C-alpha positions in Angstrom: 24.8 13.8 -59.3 22.4 11.3 -57.9 19.0 12.5 -56.7 18.7 12.2 -53.0 16.4 12.9 -50.1 15.8 16.5 -50.8 14.1 17.5 -47.6 16.6 16.2 -45.0 18.3 19.1 -43.1 21.9 19.0 -42.0 24.5 21.2 -40.4 28.3 20.9 -40.6 31.0 20.2 -38.0 34.2 21.4 -39.6 33.5 25.1 -39.1 31.3 27.3 -37.0 28.2 28.1 -39.0 25.9 29.0 -36.0 22.3 28.0 -36.7 22.8 27.6 -40.4 21.0 24.6 -41.9 21.4 23.0 -45.3 18.9 21.1 -47.4 20.3 17.9 -48.9 19.9 18.0 -52.7 21.6 14.8 -53.5 25.0 13.0 -53.6 27.9 13.2 -56.0 28.5 10.2 -58.2 32.3 10.3 -57.4 34.1 10.2 -54.1 35.5 13.2 -52.2 39.1 12.4 -53.5 37.8 12.3 -57.1 35.2 15.1 -57.1 36.8 18.2 -58.7 35.4 21.7 -58.8 36.7 25.1 -60.1 38.1 27.7 -57.7 37.7 31.5 -58.2 41.1 31.7 -59.7 40.2 29.2 -62.4 42.1 26.3 -61.1 40.6 22.9 -60.2 40.9 21.0 -57.0 39.4 17.9 -55.4 37.1 18.2 -52.4 39.6 16.2 -50.3 42.5 18.4 -51.3 40.5 21.5 -50.6 39.7 20.5 -47.1 43.4 19.6 -46.4 44.5 23.1 -47.7 41.8 25.3 -46.2 40.8 23.5 -43.0 44.0 21.5 -42.3 41.9 18.4 -42.3 42.7 15.0 -43.6 39.4 13.2 -44.5 39.0 9.9 -42.8 36.6 8.6 -45.5 37.8 10.2 -48.8 36.4 7.3 -50.8 32.8 8.2 -49.9 30.7 10.6 -52.0 29.9 14.1 -51.1 26.5 15.6 -50.1 25.2 18.3 -52.4 23.7 21.4 -50.8 22.9 24.9 -52.1 21.0 25.8 -55.2 21.0 24.0 -58.5 22.9 26.9 -60.2 25.5 27.1 -57.3 25.8 23.7 -55.7 28.2 23.0 -52.8 29.8 19.7 -52.1 30.4 18.6 -48.5 32.1 15.4 -47.3 29.6 13.2 -45.5 31.9 12.8 -42.5 31.5 16.5 -41.5 27.7 16.5 -41.9 25.3 16.1 -39.0 21.6 15.2 -39.7 19.3 17.5 -37.7 16.8 15.7 -35.4 13.7 17.3 -36.8 11.7 15.0 -39.1 12.2 15.7 -42.8 9.2 15.9 -45.2 8.8 12.8 -47.3 8.1 13.4 -50.9 6.4 10.7 -52.9 8.5 8.9 -55.4 8.4 9.9 -59.0 7.1 7.6 -61.7 10.6 6.6 -62.8 11.7 5.9 -59.2 8.6 3.7 -58.6 9.2 1.8 -61.8 12.9 1.2 -60.9 11.9 -0.1 -57.4 9.2 -2.4 -58.8 11.6 -3.8 -61.4 14.2 -4.5 -58.8 11.6 -6.2 -56.4 9.8 -8.1 -59.1 11.8 -11.3 -59.2 10.5 -14.6 -60.4 9.4 -17.2 -57.7 12.4 -19.5 -58.4 14.8 -16.6 -57.9 13.1 -15.5 -54.7 13.2 -19.0 -53.2 17.0 -19.1 -53.9 17.4 -15.7 -52.2 15.4 -16.7 -49.2 17.3 -20.0 -48.7 20.6 -18.3 -49.3 19.9 -15.7 -46.7 18.9 -18.3 -44.1 21.8 -20.6 -44.9 24.8 -18.3 -45.6 23.9 -15.1 -43.9 21.6 -15.6 -40.9 22.6 -19.3 -40.5 19.4 -19.8 -38.5 19.6 -23.6 -38.9 22.6 -23.6 -36.6 22.0 -20.4 -34.6 22.6 -21.2 -30.8 20.2 -18.4 -29.6 17.3 -19.8 -31.6 18.1 -23.3 -30.4 18.2 -22.2 -26.8 14.6 -21.2 -27.2 13.7 -24.5 -28.7 13.3 -23.1 -32.2 14.3 -25.2 -35.1 14.4 -24.4 -38.8 12.9 -27.0 -41.1 15.6 -28.8 -43.0 15.5 -31.4 -45.8 17.2 -34.8 -46.1 20.6 -33.1 -46.6 20.2 -31.0 -43.4 19.8 -27.8 -45.4 17.0 -25.2 -44.8 13.8 -26.1 -46.8 10.5 -24.5 -47.5 7.5 -25.6 -45.4 5.3 -28.0 -47.4 1.6 -27.3 -47.1 -1.6 -28.5 -48.7 -3.8 -26.3 -51.0 -6.4 -26.8 -53.6 -7.4 -25.0 -56.8 -11.0 -23.6 -56.9 -13.1 -23.8 -60.0 -13.8 -20.6 -62.0 -17.3 -19.2 -62.9 -19.0 -19.1 -66.2 -19.5 -15.5 -67.5 -22.3 -14.1 -69.6 -21.8 -11.4 -72.2 -24.1 -9.7 -74.6 -26.6 -11.7 -76.7 -26.6 -14.4 -74.0 -23.1 -15.5 -75.0 -21.6 -17.6 -72.1 -17.9 -18.2 -71.9 -15.6 -20.2 -69.7 -12.8 -17.8 -68.7 -10.6 -20.8 -68.1 -8.2 -21.4 -65.2 -5.4 -19.1 -66.6 -6.6 -16.0 -64.7 -7.5 -14.0 -67.8 -9.7 -14.4 -70.8 -10.3 -13.1 -74.3 -13.4 -11.2 -75.2 -12.7 -10.5 -78.9 -16.0 -10.8 -80.8 -18.1 -10.3 -77.7 -20.3 -7.4 -76.7 -20.9 -6.2 -73.2 -23.9 -7.7 -71.5 -25.5 -4.2 -71.2 -24.1 -1.5 -73.4 -24.2 2.2 -72.9 -25.0 4.6 -75.7 -23.0 7.8 -76.4 -24.6 10.7 -78.3 -22.2 13.4 -77.2 -18.7 13.6 -75.9 -15.7 16.0 -75.9 -12.0 15.8 -75.8 -9.6 18.1 -73.9 -6.1 17.8 -75.1 -3.0 18.7 -73.2 -0.7 17.6 -76.0 0.4 20.7 -78.0 -1.8 21.3 -81.0 1.0 21.3 -83.4 1.8 17.7 -82.5 -1.9 16.6 -82.7 -3.3 18.5 -85.6 -4.3 16.5 -88.7 -3.4 12.8 -88.6 -2.9 12.0 -84.9 -6.1 13.6 -83.5 -8.2 12.2 -86.4 -6.7 8.7 -85.9 -7.4 9.0 -82.2 -11.1 9.9 -82.6 -11.7 7.2 -85.2 -9.9 4.5 -83.3 -11.7 5.4 -80.1 -15.1 5.1 -81.9 -14.1 1.7 -83.3 -12.9 0.4 -79.9 -16.2 1.5 -78.3 -18.5 0.2 -81.0 -16.7 -3.2 -81.1 -17.9 -3.9 -77.6 -21.4 -2.8 -78.4 -21.3 0.7 -77.1 -23.5 2.8 -79.4 -21.6 5.9 -80.6 -24.2 8.0 -82.4 -22.8 11.5 -83.0 -24.2 14.0 -85.5 -20.8 15.3 -86.3 -17.2 15.2 -85.2 -16.9 15.8 -81.4 -15.2 19.0 -80.3 -11.5 19.0 -79.3 -10.3 21.7 -77.0 -6.5 22.2 -76.7 -5.4 23.3 -73.2 -3.0 26.2 -73.7 -0.7 28.0 -71.2 -3.0 31.0 -71.2 -6.0 29.0 -70.0 -6.7 27.1 -66.8 -7.9 23.5 -66.4 -11.4 24.7 -65.5 -11.6 27.1 -68.4 -10.7 24.3 -70.9 -13.2 21.8 -69.4 -16.0 24.4 -69.4 -15.1 25.3 -73.0 -15.4 21.6 -74.0 -18.9 21.4 -72.4 -19.9 24.6 -74.2 -18.6 23.4 -77.6 -20.3 20.0 -77.2 -23.6 21.7 -76.5 -23.1 23.9 -79.5 -21.9 21.3 -82.0 -23.7 18.1 -80.9 -26.8 19.7 -79.4 -26.3 18.4 -75.8 -23.7 18.5 -73.1 -21.1 15.7 -73.2 -21.9 12.4 -71.5 -18.2 11.9 -70.9 -15.1 14.0 -71.4 -11.9 12.4 -72.6 -8.8 14.2 -71.2 -5.6 13.4 -73.2 -2.5 14.2 -71.1 1.0 14.6 -72.5 2.6 12.9 -69.5 1.5 11.2 -66.3 0.1 13.4 -63.4 0.0 16.4 -65.7 -3.4 17.5 -64.4 -5.2 14.4 -63.0 -6.3 15.6 -59.6 -7.5 19.0 -60.7 -9.3 17.6 -63.8 -11.1 15.0 -61.7 -12.1 17.5 -59.1 -13.7 19.8 -61.7 -15.5 17.0 -63.5 -16.7 15.3 -60.3 -17.7 18.3 -58.3 -18.4 21.2 -60.7 -19.5 19.7 -64.0 -21.0 16.4 -62.9 -19.7 14.7 -66.0 -17.8 11.4 -66.0 -14.2 11.8 -67.2 -11.6 9.4 -68.7 -8.0 10.5 -68.5 -5.6 9.1 -71.1 -1.9 9.6 -71.4 0.0 10.0 -74.6 3.2 8.7 -73.0 1.3 5.4 -72.7 -1.0 5.4 -75.7 1.5 6.9 -78.1 -1.4 8.8 -79.8 1.0 11.2 -81.6 2.5 8.2 -83.5 -1.0 7.7 -85.2 -0.7 3.9 -85.3 -4.4 2.7 -85.3 -3.5 -0.9 -84.6 -1.5 -0.4 -81.4 -3.7 2.4 -80.3 -6.8 0.3 -80.9 -5.6 -2.5 -78.7 -5.1 -0.1 -75.8 -8.4 1.7 -76.2 -10.3 -1.5 -76.0 -9.3 -1.6 -72.3 -10.6 1.9 -72.0 -14.0 0.8 -73.3 -14.4 -1.4 -70.2 -14.3 1.7 -67.9 -16.3 3.9 -70.2 -19.2 1.4 -70.4 -19.4 1.2 -66.6 -19.1 4.9 -66.0 -22.1 5.5 -68.4 -24.4 3.0 -66.7 -23.6 -0.2 -68.6 -22.6 -3.7 -67.4 -19.7 -5.5 -68.9 -20.6 -9.1 -67.9 -22.2 -11.1 -65.2 -22.3 -14.6 -63.9 -23.9 -17.1 -66.2 -25.3 -19.3 -63.4 -27.4 -18.5 -60.4 -26.1 -18.0 -56.9 -26.6 -21.7 -56.0 -23.7 -22.8 -58.3 -21.1 -20.5 -56.7 -22.4 -20.3 -53.1 -25.0 -23.0 -52.3 -25.4 -21.7 -48.8 -26.9 -18.5 -50.1 -29.3 -20.3 -52.5 -31.7 -20.8 -49.6 -30.8 -17.8 -47.4 -33.4 -15.5 -49.0 -37.0 -14.8 -48.3 -39.2 -17.9 -47.9 -36.1 -20.2 -48.4 -35.3 -18.8 -51.9 -32.0 -17.4 -53.2 -30.7 -14.5 -51.1 -30.5 -10.9 -52.4 -27.0 -9.9 -51.4 -25.6 -6.5 -50.8 -21.8 -6.6 -50.9 -20.1 -3.8 -49.0 -16.5 -2.7 -49.4 -14.7 -0.3 -47.1 -11.3 1.4 -47.2 -9.7 4.5 -45.7 -6.8 6.4 -47.2 -4.6 8.8 -45.2 -2.8 12.0 -46.2 0.7 11.7 -47.5 3.1 13.2 -50.0 1.8 14.0 -53.4 3.1 12.3 -56.5 6.6 13.3 -57.6 7.2 16.5 -59.4 6.6 16.6 -63.1 7.3 18.8 -66.1 4.6 21.2 -65.1 6.8 22.1 -62.0 9.6 23.5 -64.2 10.7 26.9 -63.1 9.5 26.6 -59.5 12.0 27.0 -56.7 12.7 24.2 -54.3 10.9 26.1 -51.5 7.7 26.3 -53.6 7.9 22.6 -54.4 8.4 21.7 -50.8 5.4 23.8 -49.7 3.2 22.1 -52.3 3.8 18.6 -51.0 3.0 19.3 -47.4 0.0 17.3 -46.3 0.7 16.8 -42.5 -2.9 17.4 -41.5 -4.8 16.4 -44.6 -8.0 14.7 -43.5 -8.3 11.0 -44.1 -10.7 9.9 -46.8 -13.1 7.0 -46.1 -15.0 5.2 -48.8 -17.9 2.8 -48.5 -19.1 1.0 -51.7 -22.1 -1.2 -52.1 -23.4 -3.4 -54.9 -26.6 -2.1 -56.4 -27.8 -4.9 -58.7 -28.5 -8.6 -58.2 -25.6 -9.5 -60.6 -23.2 -7.8 -58.1 -21.6 -5.8 -61.0 -22.7 -2.3 -60.4 -21.6 -0.4 -57.3 -22.3 3.0 -55.7 -20.2 4.8 -53.2 -20.2 7.3 -50.4 -16.9 9.1 -49.8 -16.3 11.1 -46.7 -13.5 13.2 -45.1 -12.7 12.5 -41.5 -10.1 13.3 -38.9 -6.5 12.9 -40.1 -5.1 9.4 -39.2 -8.4 7.9 -38.0 -9.0 4.4 -39.5 -12.6 3.6 -38.3 -15.1 5.1 -40.7 -16.7 7.9 -38.6 -19.9 8.2 -40.6 -20.4 4.5 -41.3 -24.1 4.6 -40.2 -25.0 7.5 -42.6 -23.1 6.0 -45.5 -24.7 2.5 -45.2 -28.2 4.1 -44.6 -27.9 6.1 -47.9 -26.7 3.0 -49.8 -29.5 0.9 -48.4 -32.0 3.5 -49.4 -30.5 3.5 -52.9 -30.6 -0.3 -53.0 -34.3 -0.3 -51.9 -35.2 2.3 -54.6 -33.3 0.3 -57.3 -34.5 -3.2 -56.4 -37.8 -2.4 -54.8 -36.9 -4.2 -51.6 -34.0 -4.6 -49.1 -31.2 -7.1 -49.2 -31.5 -10.4 -47.3 -27.9 -10.5 -46.3 -24.9 -8.1 -46.2 -21.4 -9.3 -46.8 -18.6 -6.8 -46.1 -15.0 -6.8 -47.2 -12.8 -4.4 -45.2 -9.5 -3.4 -46.6 -6.5 -1.7 -45.0 -6.4 -2.8 -41.4 -3.9 -4.8 -39.4 -4.6 -7.6 -36.9 -4.3 -5.2 -33.9 -7.1 -3.1 -35.3 -9.5 -6.1 -36.0 -11.6 -5.9 -32.9 -12.1 -2.1 -32.4 -12.8 -1.5 -36.1 -15.1 -4.5 -36.4 -17.1 -3.3 -33.3 -17.3 0.3 -34.5 -18.2 -0.4 -38.2 -20.5 -3.4 -37.5 -22.4 -1.2 -35.1 -22.8 1.4 -37.8 -24.2 -1.1 -40.2 -26.7 -2.4 -37.6 -27.9 1.1 -36.7 -28.3 1.9 -40.4 -30.4 -1.2 -40.9 -32.5 -0.5 -37.8 -33.7 2.8 -39.5 -35.9 0.7 -41.9 -39.1 -1.0 -40.9 -41.5 -3.4 -42.6 -45.1 -2.5 -43.1 -45.9 -4.4 -39.9 -43.3 -2.3 -38.0 -40.6 -5.0 -37.7 -37.1 -3.6 -37.8 -34.9 -4.5 -40.7 -32.1 -6.8 -39.3 -30.3 -8.7 -42.0 -27.5 -11.2 -41.2 -24.1 -9.6 -41.7 -20.7 -11.2 -42.4 -17.6 -9.0 -41.8 -14.4 -10.0 -43.6 -11.1 -8.3 -43.7 -8.7 -8.4 -46.7 -5.0 -8.0 -46.1 -2.2 -7.6 -48.7 0.5 -6.2 -46.4 2.0 -9.4 -45.2 5.1 -11.4 -45.9 3.6 -14.7 -46.8 4.4 -16.1 -50.3 3.2 -19.4 -51.8 5.6 -21.3 -54.2 4.7 -24.3 -56.4 6.3 -27.5 -55.0 5.9 -29.4 -58.3 5.2 -28.7 -61.9 1.5 -29.5 -61.6 1.0 -26.7 -59.1 2.7 -24.1 -61.3 0.8 -21.8 -63.6 2.8 -23.2 -66.5 0.6 -26.3 -66.2 -2.4 -24.3 -67.4 -0.8 -21.5 -69.3 2.6 -22.5 -70.8 2.9 -19.3 -73.0 2.1 -16.8 -70.2 3.6 -18.6 -67.3 5.4 -16.6 -64.6 6.4 -19.5 -62.4 3.8 -18.7 -59.7 1.2 -20.9 -58.2 -2.0 -21.4 -60.2 -4.8 -18.9 -60.1 -7.5 -20.0 -57.7 -5.2 -21.7 -55.2 -6.5 -21.5 -51.6 -4.7 -22.5 -48.5 -6.4 -22.8 -45.1 -4.1 -25.2 -43.3 -0.6 -25.2 -41.9 0.0 -21.4 -42.0 -3.5 -20.2 -40.8 -4.8 -19.7 -37.3 -5.8 -22.8 -35.4 -9.0 -21.4 -34.1 -9.9 -18.4 -36.2 -11.7 -18.4 -39.6 -9.0 -17.3 -42.1 -7.4 -18.4 -45.4 -5.0 -17.3 -48.1 -6.3 -17.0 -51.7 -4.2 -16.5 -54.8 -7.0 -15.6 -57.1 -4.9 -13.9 -59.8 -2.4 -14.8 -62.5 1.1 -13.4 -62.0 2.3 -10.8 -64.5 5.7 -10.2 -63.1 7.6 -11.1 -59.9 6.2 -13.4 -57.2 2.5 -13.3 -56.4 1.3 -12.2 -53.0 -1.9 -14.0 -52.0 -4.7 -12.1 -50.2 -5.3 -13.1 -46.6 -9.0 -13.1 -45.6 -10.1 -13.1 -42.0 -13.7 -13.6 -41.0 -14.4 -11.4 -37.9 -18.2 -11.8 -37.7 -20.2 -14.5 -39.5 -23.9 -14.3 -38.8 -24.7 -16.0 -42.2 -22.9 -19.2 -41.2 -20.5 -19.7 -44.1 -18.5 -22.9 -44.4 -14.9 -22.5 -45.5 -15.7 -24.0 -49.0 -18.7 -21.7 -49.6 -16.9 -18.5 -48.6 -13.7 -19.3 -50.5 -15.6 -20.2 -53.6 -17.8 -17.0 -53.4 -14.7 -14.8 -52.9 -12.9 -16.4 -55.9 -15.9 -16.0 -58.1 -16.2 -12.3 -57.1 -12.6 -11.8 -58.2 -13.8 -12.4 -61.8 -16.1 -9.4 -61.6 -13.7 -6.5 -61.5 -15.0 -4.4 -64.3 -11.7 -2.6 -65.3 -10.0 -5.7 -66.8 -10.7 -9.2 -68.2 -8.7 -10.8 -65.5 -9.4 -12.3 -62.1 -7.9 -9.8 -59.6 -5.8 -10.3 -56.5 -8.5 -9.5 -54.0 -12.3 -9.1 -53.7 -13.7 -6.3 -55.9 -15.9 -4.7 -53.2 -12.7 -3.9 -51.3 -10.9 -3.0 -54.5 -13.6 -0.5 -55.5 -13.5 1.0 -52.1 -9.8 1.5 -52.5 -10.3 3.3 -55.8 -13.1 5.4 -54.4 -11.1 6.5 -51.4 -8.1 7.6 -53.6 -10.5 9.3 -56.0 -11.8 11.2 -52.9 -8.4 12.7 -52.4 -8.9 14.6 -55.7 -11.8 16.4 -54.1 -9.6 17.6 -51.2 -7.9 20.9 -52.0 -5.6 23.2 -50.0 -6.4 26.9 -49.8 -5.0 29.9 -48.0 -7.0 30.5 -44.8 -7.7 34.1 -46.0 -9.6 32.6 -49.0 -11.6 29.8 -47.5 -12.9 29.2 -44.0 -12.9 25.6 -42.8 -12.7 23.6 -39.7 -9.7 21.7 -41.0 -6.7 23.9 -41.1 -2.9 23.9 -40.5 0.2 26.0 -40.4 3.4 25.4 -42.2 6.8 25.6 -40.6 7.3 29.0 -42.2 4.2 30.4 -40.6 1.9 30.3 -43.6 -1.6 29.0 -42.9 -3.8 26.9 -45.0 -7.1 25.1 -44.9 -8.3 21.9 -46.5 -11.7 21.8 -48.2 -13.4 18.6 -49.2 -15.5 19.4 -52.3 -19.0 17.8 -52.6 -19.6 15.3 -55.3 -22.0 16.5 -58.0 -25.5 15.1 -57.7 -25.4 13.8 -61.2 -22.5 11.4 -60.3 -23.4 10.5 -56.8 -24.9 7.1 -57.5 -22.7 6.2 -60.5 -19.4 4.3 -60.9 -17.6 7.5 -61.7 -14.7 6.4 -59.5 -13.4 3.4 -61.4 
């Protein structure tokens, strides 16, 4: 049977069942005339024949599959034509990892294939070039010399890339391929590790001996290769999570053993899961809120630790080193040149005409939704228990505000807050920005000259109300600071939105515009990284542009659309586009230029990390202002756990 929409409720029309409802469990892989089942007397019969014999009913659509209801041990097959979907809204479960992978694989088609599909749809299916209704409104589809539909030809230009500086003053040109190689290079500022611990969810019998020893040694090598000092007195403790212990007990045991064996609490805890989503949310909540220790979750399904292959494992753990260094206070790289080379406008926007000290803000809000698809840890639970666990109808929305904390614009801090479910404007914008400005002042011994904000996750209809609300919060936060002479702090602010949920795609019109022109081996057929378009498909009067800042890995690239809603700094199109493209080379989790500005990207990560701090409890256990009631009458309450003070101003969220 195929897996189907489990939570849709139906009733049947071929017999009187009163108010009885059925939950859809899936669909049969065969039709009603071919689906056979065993009767009580031991004989077999098809569903279509059964309905003819017992209900005197000839199915009109016997070639269609049957809906599966009932339990997994005693399923019932019902023809779709006698089913009626009940009007109440069904609960939407998140897709499983395999389902998501399958959809992405189907959608990730190369640009040439997508162009053919688009033109085929217009020409053969929609026939928009000869549609009389469209013509009656004066609408015409662009056609080529052969009178066939053609893509709109627009102008664009490719922006230059920045020079990057690594450790020991090594400067590299990342090139125009969208990624770069850092073999043989150290991070520009390396953290030092004198204590860490491992909590392993993979069964001990699979890890004992070779695999765990190979993992620890390969991890040490991957970290030291990038300059991270790993100075341990002895082998770090490994705690195996058993069925008899909870996640919290295992993590606390790891801290205790690290203190006992290495003489100090762990600076970071590595969690090795057996499969995806095994314990991610609970582990992060405990580490972020109870222990105050950075954590790094690894998955054996991806790393293949149990195969004990140091070469393959080492290449994957080098990427982990990027995140570990930043979580422990390091800096992976920075721009090799001063601000004047990548944004001349800001080279004179500072105090007394000097270079500006910039605070970059990033803002995003995530809303409650279904949890990730069920995994192996759900084995043995009834469907009713699984359905109850995924209910998040009133889960508060999570808002995140991040701000750069150094003059290199590499290190960020965040403030993550819960707010009313479904609200998009950040309710506590003023408080969050005030706290981040205070941290900036304590870190840099002054206040920034300008503030540049990238706002993620809003549509055009929300531009004005969210801009007005959040810009007001920024202004009020700034006004809480005064100079020694009593002058209110009032920096210039530029407010930019970033949109990825649009249907615009850019295709290379000739070979020189294709990524194969700069990267023949890794070409995906997309436009080149750094391509910016601000004519032809942009607003005639507003300040907006499309930027394809990243190299395509699979499928067709989606450029980010940037819209400037407020610009007190006075950017030119060239200066803002160049600055944004340069920033896309600073995302610390990978050695690639990313698809949209890192301040907004970090806010996205921080907001989703905040969901790990939200936990549902019975109202009898925890009192809270945020509560709900399930359809079965059970009550619950959401609690947003406070981040530990030790992690508050760090990059724990990457």
